[in-house]
One Martini backbone bead per residue (centre of mass of N, CA, C, O) as a GRO file, in nm:
protein
  431
    1MET     BB    1   0.163  -3.997  -1.916
    2SER     BB    2  -0.171  -3.999  -1.795
    3SER     BB    3  -0.515  -4.104  -1.868
    4ILE     BB    4  -0.815  -4.140  -1.925
    5PRO     BB    5  -0.928  -4.369  -2.160
    6THR     BB    6  -1.173  -4.175  -2.278
    7VAL     BB    7  -0.931  -3.952  -2.306
    8PRO     BB    8  -0.754  -3.847  -2.575
    9VAL     BB    9  -0.419  -3.767  -2.526
   10GLN     BB   10  -0.206  -3.550  -2.718
   11ARG     BB   11   0.119  -3.525  -2.733
   12LEU     BB   12   0.349  -3.288  -2.822
   13PRO     BB   13   0.666  -3.204  -2.999
   14VAL     BB   14   0.679  -2.970  -2.768
   15ARG     BB   15   0.933  -2.757  -2.601
   16LEU     BB   16   0.972  -2.547  -2.310
   17GLY     BB   17   1.267  -2.379  -2.178
   18PRO     BB   18   1.511  -2.262  -2.018
   19ASP     BB   19   1.716  -1.945  -2.082
   20PRO     BB   20   2.019  -1.792  -1.984
   21GLN     BB   21   2.059  -1.592  -2.243
   22ARG     BB   22   1.809  -1.442  -2.142
   23THR     BB   23   1.794  -1.086  -2.102
   24VAL     BB   24   1.751  -0.809  -1.882
   25ILE     BB   25   1.729  -0.467  -1.806
   26ARG     BB   26   1.742  -0.360  -1.470
   27PRO     BB   27   1.703  -0.239  -1.176
   28PHE     BB   28   1.961  -0.118  -0.929
   29LEU     BB   29   1.916  -0.068  -0.564
   30PRO     BB   30   2.106  -0.041  -0.326
   31SER     BB   31   2.134  -0.104   0.027
   32ASP     BB   32   2.131  -0.065   0.372
   33PRO     BB   33   2.164  -0.171   0.655
   34ALA     BB   34   2.012  -0.041   0.919
   35ASP     BB   35   2.285  -0.012   1.108
   36PHE     BB   36   2.435   0.148   0.832
   37ALA     BB   37   2.286   0.388   0.787
   38ILE     BB   38   2.306   0.715   0.621
   39PRO     BB   39   2.190   1.001   0.681
   40GLY     BB   40   2.145   1.160   0.367
   41HIS     BB   41   2.330   0.881   0.247
   42PRO     BB   42   2.258   0.690   0.028
   43ARG     BB   43   2.396   0.445  -0.160
   44PRO     BB   44   2.336   0.555  -0.446
   45GLY     BB   45   2.473   0.836  -0.385
   46ARG     BB   46   2.757   0.723  -0.337
   47ILE     BB   47   2.797   0.610  -0.612
   48ILE     BB   48   2.758   0.869  -0.775
   49ALA     BB   49   3.004   1.016  -0.644
   50ARG     BB   50   3.218   0.823  -0.766
   51VAL     BB   51   3.154   0.872  -1.063
   52LEU     BB   52   3.201   1.193  -1.056
   53SER     BB   53   3.524   1.143  -0.991
   54LEU     BB   54   3.581   1.070  -1.269
   55PRO     BB   55   3.756   1.082  -1.528
   56GLU     BB   56   3.721   1.092  -1.871
   57SER     BB   57   3.901   0.852  -1.930
   58ALA     BB   58   3.752   0.649  -1.739
   59LEU     BB   59   3.479   0.678  -1.859
   60ASP     BB   60   3.542   0.570  -2.144
   61ASP     BB   61   3.626   0.283  -2.052
   62GLU     BB   62   3.368   0.202  -1.901
   63LEU     BB   63   3.171   0.243  -2.144
   64ALA     BB   64   3.302   0.041  -2.335
   65ARG     BB   65   3.243  -0.207  -2.146
   66VAL     BB   66   2.940  -0.185  -2.144
   67ARG     BB   67   2.889  -0.213  -2.443
   68ALA     BB   68   3.030  -0.483  -2.486
   69SER     BB   69   2.823  -0.633  -2.300
   70LEU     BB   70   2.526  -0.523  -2.416
   71ASP     BB   71   2.492  -0.478  -2.731
   72GLU     BB   72   2.465  -0.787  -2.818
   73ARG     BB   73   2.154  -0.810  -2.649
   74HIS     BB   74   2.083  -0.492  -2.684
   75ARG     BB   75   1.872  -0.225  -2.730
   76ASP     BB   76   1.908   0.087  -2.651
   77VAL     BB   77   2.108   0.128  -2.407
   78ASP     BB   78   2.115   0.431  -2.351
   79ALA     BB   79   1.820   0.471  -2.289
   80VAL     BB   80   1.815   0.287  -2.043
   81LEU     BB   81   2.026   0.435  -1.868
   82LEU     BB   82   1.884   0.708  -1.864
   83ARG     BB   83   1.630   0.617  -1.712
   84GLN     BB   84   1.789   0.536  -1.459
   85PHE     BB   85   1.897   0.816  -1.401
   86ASP     BB   86   1.616   0.959  -1.375
   87ALA     BB   87   1.542   0.790  -1.105
   88VAL     BB   88   1.814   0.950  -0.951
   89ARG     BB   89   1.839   1.262  -0.992
   90ASP     BB   90   1.736   1.366  -0.695
   91GLN     BB   91   2.040   1.299  -0.573
   92LEU     BB   92   2.123   1.560  -0.714
   93PRO     BB   93   2.194   1.895  -0.701
   94ASP     BB   94   2.274   1.904  -1.049
   95PRO     BB   95   2.170   1.727  -1.301
   96ASP     BB   96   2.212   1.917  -1.554
   97ALA     BB   97   2.545   1.922  -1.508
   98VAL     BB   98   2.562   1.637  -1.612
   99THR     BB   99   2.713   1.437  -1.811
  100LEU     BB  100   2.649   1.203  -2.036
  101SER     BB  101   2.862   0.997  -1.937
  102HIS     BB  102   2.777   1.004  -1.644
  103ARG     BB  103   2.484   0.918  -1.677
  104LEU     BB  104   2.537   0.650  -1.812
  105LEU     BB  105   2.709   0.530  -1.579
  106ILE     BB  106   2.508   0.551  -1.354
  107GLY     BB  107   2.299   0.370  -1.492
  108ALA     BB  108   2.491   0.118  -1.495
  109TYR     BB  109   2.523   0.095  -1.177
  110LEU     BB  110   2.185   0.096  -1.163
  111SER     BB  111   2.215  -0.192  -1.311
  112ALA     BB  112   2.084  -0.515  -1.442
  113GLU     BB  113   2.150  -0.833  -1.570
  114TYR     BB  114   1.865  -1.043  -1.622
  115ALA     BB  115   1.782  -1.386  -1.591
  116PHE     BB  116   1.442  -1.458  -1.619
  117GLU     BB  117   1.484  -1.784  -1.753
  118SER     BB  118   1.711  -1.977  -1.614
  119ALA     BB  119   1.529  -2.200  -1.434
  120ALA     BB  120   1.227  -2.128  -1.564
  121LEU     BB  121   0.931  -2.240  -1.783
  122PHE     BB  122   0.595  -2.194  -1.694
  123ASN     BB  123   0.267  -2.174  -1.652
  124PRO     BB  124   0.060  -2.147  -1.894
  125SER     BB  125  -0.102  -1.937  -2.127
  126ILE     BB  126  -0.376  -1.883  -2.384
  127VAL     BB  127  -0.432  -1.672  -2.678
  128GLY     BB  128  -0.622  -1.567  -2.941
  129VAL     BB  129  -0.521  -1.323  -3.230
  130GLY     BB  130  -0.593  -1.499  -3.495
  131GLU     BB  131  -0.719  -1.583  -3.824
  132GLU     BB  132  -0.678  -1.777  -4.080
  133ALA     BB  133  -0.804  -1.882  -4.386
  134ASP     BB  134  -0.738  -2.201  -4.303
  135GLY     BB  135  -0.786  -2.196  -3.964
  136ALA     BB  136  -0.565  -2.080  -3.832
  137ILE     BB  137  -0.408  -1.991  -3.513
  138ARG     BB  138  -0.310  -1.721  -3.350
  139PHE     BB  139  -0.080  -1.685  -3.067
  140VAL     BB  140  -0.046  -1.616  -2.715
  141LEU     BB  141   0.202  -1.681  -2.468
  142SER     BB  142   0.219  -1.725  -2.131
  143LEU     BB  143   0.489  -1.708  -1.880
  144ARG     BB  144   0.685  -1.838  -1.612
  145GLY     BB  145   0.971  -1.690  -1.502
  146ILE     BB  146   1.292  -1.799  -1.355
  147GLY     BB  147   1.539  -1.654  -1.161
  148GLU     BB  148   1.715  -1.494  -0.965
  149GLY     BB  149   1.592  -1.555  -0.647
  150HIS     BB  150   1.317  -1.674  -0.739
  151LEU     BB  151   1.214  -1.474  -0.964
  152SER     BB  152   0.910  -1.373  -1.104
  153SER     BB  153   0.803  -1.356  -1.444
  154VAL     BB  154   0.669  -1.233  -1.754
  155ALA     BB  155   0.638  -1.413  -2.052
  156PHE     BB  156   0.652  -1.446  -2.422
  157ARG     BB  157   0.479  -1.608  -2.696
  158THR     BB  158   0.450  -1.731  -3.029
  159GLY     BB  159   0.204  -1.874  -3.272
  160CYS     BB  160   0.062  -2.180  -3.446
  161TRP     BB  161  -0.248  -2.328  -3.506
  162GLN     BB  162  -0.304  -2.546  -3.724
  163ALA     BB  163  -0.549  -2.704  -3.908
  164ASP     BB  164  -0.398  -2.998  -3.868
  165GLY     BB  165  -0.263  -2.957  -3.549
  166THR     BB  166  -0.016  -2.809  -3.574
  167LEU     BB  167   0.262  -2.687  -3.388
  168VAL     BB  168   0.393  -2.345  -3.398
  169LEU     BB  169   0.685  -2.186  -3.285
  170ASP     BB  170   0.831  -1.905  -3.242
  171PRO     BB  171   1.118  -1.762  -3.229
  172ALA     BB  172   1.297  -1.623  -3.007
  173SER     BB  173   1.430  -1.356  -2.908
  174GLU     BB  174   1.755  -1.222  -2.817
  175THR     BB  175   1.566  -0.990  -2.715
  176ALA     BB  176   1.510  -0.794  -2.420
  177VAL     BB  177   1.256  -0.566  -2.285
  178PRO     BB  178   1.194  -0.310  -2.093
  179PRO     BB  179   0.973  -0.138  -1.932
  180ILE     BB  180   0.787   0.149  -1.912
  181VAL     BB  181   0.703   0.329  -1.622
  182GLY     BB  182   0.369   0.440  -1.530
  183PRO     BB  183   0.097   0.596  -1.502
  184ALA     BB  184  -0.226   0.541  -1.547
  185SER     BB  185  -0.453   0.644  -1.764
  186GLY     BB  186  -0.720   0.746  -1.563
  187TRP     BB  187  -0.581   0.673  -1.302
  188HIS     BB  188  -0.564   0.729  -0.922
  189ASP     BB  189  -0.407   0.493  -0.825
  190GLN     BB  190  -0.085   0.433  -0.709
  191ASP     BB  191  -0.097   0.106  -0.792
  192MET     BB  192  -0.137   0.206  -1.078
  193VAL     BB  193   0.001   0.093  -1.394
  194GLN     BB  194   0.206   0.158  -1.681
  195LEU     BB  195   0.331  -0.044  -1.962
  196ASP     BB  196   0.578   0.028  -2.188
  197CYS     BB  197   0.639  -0.194  -2.487
  198ARG     BB  198   0.731  -0.054  -2.773
  199GLY     BB  199   1.031  -0.166  -2.784
  200SER     BB  200   0.899  -0.412  -2.881
  201ARG     BB  201   0.870  -0.609  -3.177
  202GLU     BB  202   0.777  -0.852  -3.001
  203PRO     BB  203   0.658  -1.042  -2.744
  204SER     BB  204   0.924  -1.202  -2.670
  205GLU     BB  205   1.062  -0.914  -2.561
  206THR     BB  206   0.866  -0.919  -2.328
  207VAL     BB  207   0.913  -0.810  -1.976
  208LEU     BB  208   0.741  -0.869  -1.663
  209PHE     BB  209   0.859  -0.728  -1.394
  210PRO     BB  210   0.891  -0.620  -1.100
  211VAL     BB  211   0.753  -0.263  -0.990
  212LEU     BB  212   0.627  -0.330  -0.716
  213ASP     BB  213   0.603  -0.394  -0.383
  214SER     BB  214   0.385  -0.617  -0.425
  215GLN     BB  215   0.625  -0.770  -0.630
  216ALA     BB  216   0.914  -0.819  -0.507
  217ARG     BB  217   0.888  -1.162  -0.534
  218GLY     BB  218   0.672  -1.156  -0.771
  219ILE     BB  219   0.515  -1.291  -1.076
  220GLU     BB  220   0.239  -1.518  -1.084
  221ASP     BB  221   0.032  -1.687  -1.294
  222LEU     BB  222  -0.096  -1.603  -1.568
  223ARG     BB  223  -0.449  -1.555  -1.652
  224LEU     BB  224  -0.557  -1.551  -1.959
  225THR     BB  225  -0.824  -1.364  -2.148
  226PRO     BB  226  -1.063  -1.302  -2.378
  227PHE     BB  227  -1.241  -1.005  -2.357
  228ARG     BB  228  -1.583  -0.908  -2.382
  229ARG     BB  229  -1.722  -0.643  -2.457
  230LYS     BB  230  -2.009  -0.459  -2.507
  231THR     BB  231  -1.908  -0.369  -2.803
  232GLY     BB  232  -1.744  -0.656  -2.899
  233GLU     BB  233  -1.472  -0.617  -2.814
  234THR     BB  234  -1.134  -0.712  -2.762
  235THR     BB  235  -0.956  -0.805  -2.471
  236TYR     BB  236  -0.677  -0.858  -2.246
  237VAL     BB  237  -0.704  -1.055  -1.950
  238GLY     BB  238  -0.535  -1.086  -1.627
  239THR     BB  239  -0.438  -1.286  -1.352
  240TYR     BB  240  -0.226  -1.250  -1.059
  241THR     BB  241   0.044  -1.314  -0.844
  242ALA     BB  242   0.154  -1.097  -0.588
  243VAL     BB  243   0.476  -1.093  -0.432
  244GLY     BB  244   0.564  -0.992  -0.134
  245THR     BB  245   0.733  -0.956   0.169
  246ASP     BB  246   0.433  -1.019   0.345
  247ALA     BB  247   0.245  -1.074   0.084
  248VAL     BB  248  -0.042  -1.155  -0.104
  249ARG     BB  249  -0.188  -1.071  -0.435
  250GLN     BB  250  -0.426  -0.969  -0.652
  251GLU     BB  251  -0.392  -0.894  -1.004
  252LEU     BB  252  -0.444  -0.688  -1.300
  253LEU     BB  253  -0.422  -0.741  -1.656
  254GLN     BB  254  -0.414  -0.514  -1.945
  255THR     BB  255  -0.471  -0.554  -2.307
  256ASP     BB  256  -0.479  -0.494  -2.672
  257ASP     BB  257  -0.133  -0.545  -2.794
  258PHE     BB  258   0.124  -0.629  -2.632
  259ARG     BB  259   0.246  -0.308  -2.561
  260ASN     BB  260   0.026  -0.230  -2.351
  261PHE     BB  261  -0.002  -0.203  -1.996
  262LYS     BB  262  -0.219  -0.276  -1.709
  263MET     BB  263  -0.206  -0.239  -1.351
  264HIS     BB  264  -0.420  -0.387  -1.099
  265PRO     BB  265  -0.569  -0.404  -0.816
  266VAL     BB  266  -0.731  -0.616  -0.595
  267ARG     BB  267  -1.037  -0.620  -0.420
  268GLY     BB  268  -1.121  -0.791  -0.140
  269THR     BB  269  -1.172  -1.114  -0.064
  270LEU     BB  270  -0.980  -1.208  -0.324
  271ALA     BB  271  -0.699  -1.046  -0.285
  272GLY     BB  272  -0.544  -1.265  -0.068
  273ALA     BB  273  -0.509  -1.475  -0.302
  274LYS     BB  274  -0.502  -1.746  -0.512
  275GLY     BB  275  -0.622  -1.826  -0.840
  276MET     BB  276  -0.752  -1.624  -1.018
  277ALA     BB  277  -1.045  -1.626  -1.257
  278LEU     BB  278  -1.181  -1.508  -1.541
  279PHE     BB  279  -1.434  -1.444  -1.724
  280PRO     BB  280  -1.478  -1.358  -2.078
  281ARG     BB  281  -1.768  -1.259  -1.968
  282ARG     BB  282  -2.055  -1.161  -1.897
  283VAL     BB  283  -2.314  -1.265  -1.658
  284GLY     BB  284  -2.596  -1.115  -1.619
  285GLY     BB  285  -2.421  -0.833  -1.615
  286ARG     BB  286  -2.170  -0.973  -1.481
  287PHE     BB  287  -1.890  -1.031  -1.320
  288LEU     BB  288  -1.670  -1.324  -1.323
  289ALA     BB  289  -1.515  -1.558  -1.075
  290ILE     BB  290  -1.255  -1.776  -0.984
  291GLY     BB  291  -1.169  -1.907  -0.651
  292ARG     BB  292  -0.921  -1.976  -0.349
  293GLN     BB  293  -0.925  -1.836  -0.044
  294ASP     BB  294  -0.902  -2.125   0.135
  295ASN     BB  295  -0.706  -2.341  -0.003
  296GLU     BB  296  -0.941  -2.582  -0.112
  297ASN     BB  297  -1.167  -2.443  -0.282
  298LEU     BB  298  -1.427  -2.349  -0.502
  299TRP     BB  299  -1.524  -2.021  -0.614
  300LEU     BB  300  -1.793  -1.788  -0.680
  301PHE     BB  301  -1.788  -1.469  -0.837
  302GLU     BB  302  -1.947  -1.142  -0.810
  303SER     BB  303  -1.952  -0.833  -1.020
  304ASP     BB  304  -1.952  -0.467  -1.114
  305ASP     BB  305  -1.632  -0.496  -1.062
  306PRO     BB  306  -1.321  -0.606  -1.169
  307PHE     BB  307  -1.163  -0.504  -0.882
  308THR     BB  308  -1.415  -0.610  -0.694
  309TRP     BB  309  -1.431  -0.881  -0.444
  310ASN     BB  310  -1.712  -1.037  -0.272
  311GLY     BB  311  -1.782  -1.320  -0.103
  312GLY     BB  312  -1.911  -1.592  -0.232
  313ARG     BB  313  -1.943  -1.939  -0.374
  314LYS     BB  314  -1.939  -2.258  -0.315
  315ILE     BB  315  -1.888  -2.523  -0.579
  316LEU     BB  316  -1.613  -2.690  -0.485
  317GLU     BB  317  -1.493  -2.997  -0.366
  318PRO     BB  318  -1.326  -3.237  -0.253
  319ARG     BB  319  -1.356  -3.600  -0.370
  320TYR     BB  320  -1.099  -3.711  -0.482
  321PRO     BB  321  -0.790  -3.850  -0.423
  322TRP     BB  322  -0.633  -3.638  -0.623
  323GLU     BB  323  -0.800  -3.383  -0.424
  324PHE     BB  324  -0.783  -3.397  -0.104
  325VAL     BB  325  -0.628  -3.121  -0.038
  326GLN     BB  326  -0.695  -2.972  -0.330
  327ILE     BB  327  -0.851  -2.712  -0.526
  328GLY     BB  328  -0.830  -2.565  -0.861
  329ASN     BB  329  -0.753  -2.374  -1.119
  330CYS     BB  330  -0.649  -2.372  -1.493
  331GLY     BB  331  -0.810  -2.117  -1.560
  332SER     BB  332  -1.020  -1.996  -1.745
  333PRO     BB  333  -1.323  -2.018  -1.866
  334ILE     BB  334  -1.473  -2.204  -2.142
  335GLU     BB  335  -1.670  -2.147  -2.407
  336ILE     BB  336  -1.938  -2.369  -2.486
  337ASP     BB  337  -2.224  -2.504  -2.581
  338GLU     BB  338  -2.268  -2.657  -2.290
  339GLY     BB  339  -2.075  -2.431  -2.150
  340TRP     BB  340  -1.830  -2.422  -1.885
  341LEU     BB  341  -1.492  -2.493  -1.923
  342LEU     BB  342  -1.310  -2.618  -1.641
  343LEU     BB  343  -0.996  -2.620  -1.534
  344THR     BB  344  -0.817  -2.827  -1.303
  345HIS     BB  345  -0.673  -2.884  -0.975
  346GLY     BB  346  -0.505  -3.147  -0.789
  347VAL     BB  347  -0.420  -3.247  -0.460
  348GLY     BB  348  -0.236  -3.519  -0.330
  349VAL     BB  349  -0.032  -3.754  -0.301
  350VAL     BB  350   0.274  -3.637  -0.242
  351ARG     BB  351   0.196  -3.364  -0.390
  352ASN     BB  352   0.026  -3.409  -0.635
  353TYR     BB  353  -0.032  -3.265  -0.958
  354CYS     BB  354  -0.342  -3.253  -1.111
  355MET     BB  355  -0.574  -3.271  -1.386
  356GLY     BB  356  -0.893  -3.137  -1.457
  357ALA     BB  357  -1.275  -3.124  -1.511
  358VAL     BB  358  -1.548  -2.903  -1.566
  359LEU     BB  359  -1.908  -2.826  -1.589
  360LEU     BB  360  -2.085  -2.534  -1.644
  361ASP     BB  361  -2.342  -2.339  -1.638
  362LYS     BB  362  -2.406  -2.070  -1.855
  363ASP     BB  363  -2.625  -1.910  -1.665
  364ASP     BB  364  -2.528  -2.086  -1.393
  365PRO     BB  365  -2.212  -2.147  -1.269
  366SER     BB  366  -2.296  -2.285  -0.987
  367ARG     BB  367  -2.358  -2.526  -1.180
  368VAL     BB  368  -2.273  -2.858  -1.185
  369LEU     BB  369  -2.273  -3.085  -1.460
  370GLY     BB  370  -1.961  -3.180  -1.448
  371ARG     BB  371  -1.700  -3.445  -1.360
  372LEU     BB  372  -1.407  -3.560  -1.313
  373SER     BB  373  -1.275  -3.859  -1.141
  374MET     BB  374  -1.024  -3.840  -1.322
  375PRO     BB  375  -0.741  -3.754  -1.452
  376LEU     BB  376  -0.636  -3.597  -1.728
  377LEU     BB  377  -0.366  -3.528  -1.577
  378GLU     BB  378  -0.045  -3.688  -1.486
  379PRO     BB  379   0.230  -3.778  -1.346
  380GLY     BB  380   0.494  -3.923  -1.505
  381PRO     BB  381   0.796  -4.061  -1.532
  382GLU     BB  382   0.878  -3.827  -1.756
  383ASP     BB  383   0.750  -3.581  -1.548
  384ARG     BB  384   0.878  -3.556  -1.254
  385ASP     BB  385   1.130  -3.404  -1.305
  386GLY     BB  386   1.241  -3.119  -1.108
  387TYR     BB  387   1.200  -2.847  -0.905
  388VAL     BB  388   0.895  -2.975  -0.879
  389PRO     BB  389   0.771  -3.256  -0.810
  390ASN     BB  390   0.470  -3.378  -0.932
  391VAL     BB  391   0.382  -3.163  -1.175
  392VAL     BB  392   0.082  -3.048  -1.330
  393TYR     BB  393   0.018  -2.727  -1.511
  394SER     BB  394  -0.224  -2.458  -1.569
  395CYS     BB  395  -0.344  -2.112  -1.715
  396GLY     BB  396  -0.456  -2.217  -2.001
  397ALA     BB  397  -0.672  -2.250  -2.288
  398LEU     BB  398  -0.766  -2.364  -2.627
  399VAL     BB  399  -1.046  -2.342  -2.855
  400ARG     BB  400  -1.123  -2.539  -3.160
  401GLY     BB  401  -1.416  -2.628  -3.177
  402ARG     BB  402  -1.349  -2.978  -3.061
  403THR     BB  403  -1.063  -2.862  -2.958
  404MET     BB  404  -0.791  -2.875  -2.733
  405LEU     BB  405  -0.527  -2.652  -2.633
  406LEU     BB  406  -0.263  -2.764  -2.394
  407PRO     BB  407  -0.075  -2.591  -2.185
  408TYR     BB  408   0.197  -2.721  -1.965
  409GLY     BB  409   0.346  -2.769  -1.673
  410ILE     BB  410   0.658  -2.912  -1.544
  411ALA     BB  411   0.799  -2.918  -1.238
  412ASP     BB  412   0.847  -2.606  -1.240
  413GLU     BB  413   1.026  -2.575  -1.545
  414TYR     BB  414   0.844  -2.671  -1.799
  415THR     BB  415   0.686  -2.700  -2.138
  416ARG     BB  416   0.395  -2.836  -2.270
  417PHE     BB  417   0.177  -3.013  -2.510
  418ALA     BB  418  -0.181  -3.060  -2.592
  419THR     BB  419  -0.453  -3.259  -2.730
  420ILE     BB  420  -0.823  -3.237  -2.684
  421PRO     BB  421  -1.118  -3.378  -2.704
  422ILE     BB  422  -1.432  -3.282  -2.613
  423ASP     BB  423  -1.636  -3.513  -2.620
  424PRO     BB  424  -1.483  -3.732  -2.441
  425LEU     BB  425  -1.468  -3.543  -2.199
  426LEU     BB  426  -1.770  -3.506  -2.142
  427ALA     BB  427  -1.841  -3.811  -2.128
  428ALA     BB  428  -1.645  -3.868  -1.866
  429MET     BB  429  -1.842  -3.727  -1.692
  430ASP     BB  430  -1.993  -3.669  -1.405
  431ASN     BB  431  -2.292  -3.560  -1.239
   0.00000   0.00000   0.00000
């Protein structure tokens, strides 16, 4: 890794990589090819009929095999299988007459163990969730995990940025727990859902895999930020790219405790793009966001509604060779004394992804006060190899005092960390 000489970037000896042993139980509902569909007899229903035909002795043998396979890595397996049975109970003429053993086995046939981070674990964002007496900061890290079928999900880790600058990551749990999906309380749009993750004992057990048609091909690049409400309380809000079968759209995730989440679609001009990032508070009484709906430049959006974004003003265009193809953000703007510090990415020669930074005016973020002319981070010889070569990328950093903790993905495969002092970073910016 290289950086501009006047910005001392310290890479930390911590690395997060994919782990095929971490799995979650998720729904599995096979369907028929269109030419072979049987009207009135969908494929899950036919599977159910076969299970119901099994005698009790065979049921017991099959359930014993299921438990031997799943109990070692998962808690409350019966409850998970029964929830999956409940999702298809309307395909039975008399579901209440089905025995408990049949219900469990039907749920097992319509479930799959999914290795959600078997191929990659990257594009992190980070938020502080508490400060210790000695100045250490507890944090939650979100990551994009990729598993079978190149399907992206959101995973979490926790850790501590100690007062002396040491970074300590908590060990990930051996268990991953699927969310219980339901309509969001108080919301009336059918696309809005609530994810109940109280079955997770700590954040690393929580996996947010696609649950809506709009997310059928993945949930990508969550950009978390601690958002300050008018009351002064903090909630955690993030935007991500939902990849459907035909299109992508921006969606918003909100949580107060990393145990219950709400998912909400974004409307308006910014909805059909990638890389939206919210400001962590209102500015001038309005919500603000950075976006790249034209896939080339950075735009500033204002709204009275955090779910609807129209218009926008272009505030940054590619200027330097390492960003000639496009520029975008690398997470939500971070408020410092001098203004809004916005990490950026630039795409240059041979589709290299580098990271940069700009400073925006605190009261009028459409004014660019400073900008790095050279990359802050760029792929080095030791960072080039991976699923997508020549990429360094982040979805958000954390600032304590005058130092930034930057988690970043490498080659769309794994995650590293660095610390960067704020003062040399600002001094290196052009006006």
